[in-house]
MARVOLO-474748 format. One record per residue (C-alpha): residue number from 1; residue in three letters; chain; x, y, z. Coordinates in nm, 4 decimals, always signed. Example, Ala and Ser with C-alpha at 12.3 -4.5 7.8 and 13.67 -1.06 7.14 Angstrom:
2
> 1,ALA,A,+1.2300,-0.4500,+0.7800
> 2,SER,A,+1.3670,-0.1060,+0.7140
END
This chain:
102
> 1,MET,A,+0.0000,+0.0000,+0.0000
> 2,HIS,A,+0.1225,+0.3505,-0.0699
> 3,PRO,A,+0.2600,+0.5277,+0.2431
> 4,PHE,A,+0.0141,+0.8115,+0.1998
> 5,SER,A,-0.2757,+0.5645,+0.1988
> 6,VAL,A,-0.1469,+0.3915,+0.5140
> 7,LEU,A,-0.1134,+0.7268,+0.6886
> 8,THR,A,-0.4638,+0.8290,+0.5768
> 9,ALA,A,-0.6136,+0.5010,+0.6974
> 10,GLY,A,-0.4291,+0.5302,+1.0301
> 11,ILE,A,-0.5572,+0.8830,+1.0888
> 12,PHE,A,-0.9095,+0.7749,+1.0001
> 13,VAL,A,-0.8997,+0.4787,+1.2402
> 14,ALA,A,-0.7536,+0.6916,+1.5204
> 15,GLY,A,-1.0217,+0.9561,+1.4711
> 16,TYR,A,-1.2947,+0.6938,+1.4616
> 17,ILE,A,-1.1747,+0.5318,+1.7855
> 18,THR,A,-1.1456,+0.8721,+1.9534
> 19,ALA,A,-1.4975,+0.9705,+1.8483
> 20,ARG,A,-1.6435,+0.6414,+1.9706
> 21,TRP,A,-1.4611,+0.6698,+2.3027
> 22,ASP,A,-1.5922,+1.0241,+2.3443
> 23,LEU,A,-1.9488,+0.9033,+2.2818
> 24,VAL,A,-1.9108,+0.6209,+2.5348
> 25,THR,A,-1.7752,+0.8511,+2.8048
> 26,ARG,A,-2.0517,+1.1063,+2.7412
> 27,LEU,A,-2.3138,+0.8333,+2.7630
> 28,TYR,A,-2.1613,+0.7161,+3.0904
> 29,GLU,A,-2.1629,+1.0714,+3.2286
> 30,LEU,A,-2.5239,+1.1169,+3.1165
> 31,ALA,A,-2.6272,+0.7951,+3.2924
> 32,ILE,A,-2.4621,+0.9094,+3.6162
> 33,PHE,A,-2.6236,+1.2539,+3.5873
> 34,ALA,A,-2.9672,+1.0991,+3.5265
> 35,TRP,A,-2.9292,+0.8639,+3.8222
> 36,ASP,A,-2.8171,+1.1477,+4.0542
> 37,HIS,A,-3.1119,+1.3665,+3.9555
> 38,GLY,A,-3.3778,+1.0962,+3.9911
> 39,VAL,A,-3.4622,+1.0654,+3.6227
> 40,VAL,A,-3.4890,+0.6870,+3.6458
> 41,THR,A,-3.7244,+0.7084,+3.9446
> 42,ARG,A,-3.9434,+0.9685,+3.7752
> 43,ALA,A,-3.9608,+0.7631,+3.4566
> 44,ALA,A,-4.0614,+0.4543,+3.6563
> 45,LYS,A,-4.3306,+0.6531,+3.8408
> 46,GLY,A,-4.4632,+0.7878,+3.5111
> 47,PHE,A,-4.4782,+0.4369,+3.3679
> 48,VAL,A,-4.6721,+0.3152,+3.6725
> 49,VAL,A,-4.9163,+0.6087,+3.6575
> 50,LEU,A,-4.9811,+0.5605,+3.2858
> 51,SER,A,-5.0273,+0.1854,+3.3327
> 52,ILE,A,-5.2787,+0.2384,+3.6126
> 53,ALA,A,-5.4659,+0.4968,+3.4042
> 54,PHE,A,-5.4769,+0.2499,+3.1150
> 55,PHE,A,-5.6179,-0.0283,+3.3315
> 56,VAL,A,-5.8657,+0.1992,+3.5113
> 57,ILE,A,-5.9967,+0.3929,+3.2087
> 58,ILE,A,-5.9229,+0.2220,+2.8764
> 59,VAL,A,-5.9759,-0.1447,+2.9657
> 60,PRO,A,-6.3259,-0.0947,+3.1169
> 61,ILE,A,-6.4328,+0.1142,+2.8161
> 62,GLU,A,-6.3130,-0.1623,+2.5835
> 63,ARG,A,-6.5017,-0.4234,+2.7882
> 64,ILE,A,-6.8236,-0.2175,+2.7777
> 65,ALA,A,-6.7882,-0.1668,+2.4016
> 66,SER,A,-6.7262,-0.5384,+2.3501
> 67,HIS,A,-7.0321,-0.6252,+2.5602
> 68,GLU,A,-7.2506,-0.3794,+2.3688
> 69,ALA,A,-7.1258,-0.5127,+2.0348
> 70,ASP,A,-7.2106,-0.8693,+2.1401
> 71,GLU,A,-7.5699,-0.7676,+2.2182
> 72,VAL,A,-7.6376,-0.6897,+1.8512
> 73,SER,A,-7.7472,-1.0217,+1.7041
> 74,PRO,A,-7.5098,-1.1176,+1.4225
> 75,PRO,A,-7.7789,-1.2720,+1.1941
> 76,ALA,A,-7.9876,-0.9533,+1.2012
> 77,LEU,A,-7.6784,-0.7482,+1.1287
> 78,CYS,A,-7.5864,-0.9760,+0.8362
> 79,LEU,A,-7.9392,-0.9444,+0.6947
> 80,LEU,A,-7.9217,-0.5663,+0.7210
> 81,LEU,A,-7.5843,-0.5562,+0.5477
> 82,GLN,A,-7.6983,-0.7982,+0.2775
> 83,ALA,A,-8.0144,-0.5940,+0.2134
> 84,ASP,A,-7.8028,-0.2801,+0.1877
> 85,ILE,A,-7.5657,-0.4442,-0.0605
> 86,THR,A,-7.8444,-0.5793,-0.2819
> 87,THR,A,-8.0259,-0.2448,-0.2961
> 88,SER,A,-7.7131,-0.0455,-0.3761
> 89,THR,A,-7.5780,-0.2691,-0.6580
> 90,PRO,A,-7.7664,-0.2747,-0.9870
> 91,GLU,A,-7.8489,-0.6150,-1.1341
> 92,PRO,A,-7.6652,-0.6962,-1.4604
> 93,GLU,A,-7.8728,-0.7350,-1.7728
> 94,GLU,A,-7.9480,-1.0870,-1.8809
> 95,GLY,A,-7.6767,-1.2279,-2.1017
> 96,ALA,A,-7.4323,-0.9490,-2.0130
> 97,SER,A,-7.1068,-1.0220,-1.8352
> 98,PRO,A,-7.1106,-0.8841,-1.4791
> 99,HIS,A,-6.7547,-0.7557,-1.5263
> 100,ALA,A,-6.8092,-0.5772,-1.8587
> 101,ASN,A,-6.7710,-0.1992,-1.8619
> 102,ASN,A,-7.0329,-0.0932,-2.1215
END
């Protein structure tokens, strides 16, 4: 390899390692800062509060909606939908292909 290329590759690798090491040390310092200022505890409390709100508000609403949906008799609903489909689609003329665009 040409000496200039070896020098260029060496500088690149050294810079890459230095940048990665800087990121690791900053991440470590950020983790210590977050732990010292109670960020982890506040995040855990927020997760617990949101979970409780989900189970107290959203789950009962979903259960009520599911119960109400089950009270509608499926055969009657199917008949209503079928009647709606048959009234909204025109019947094809006799002898004509149903897929023809005339």
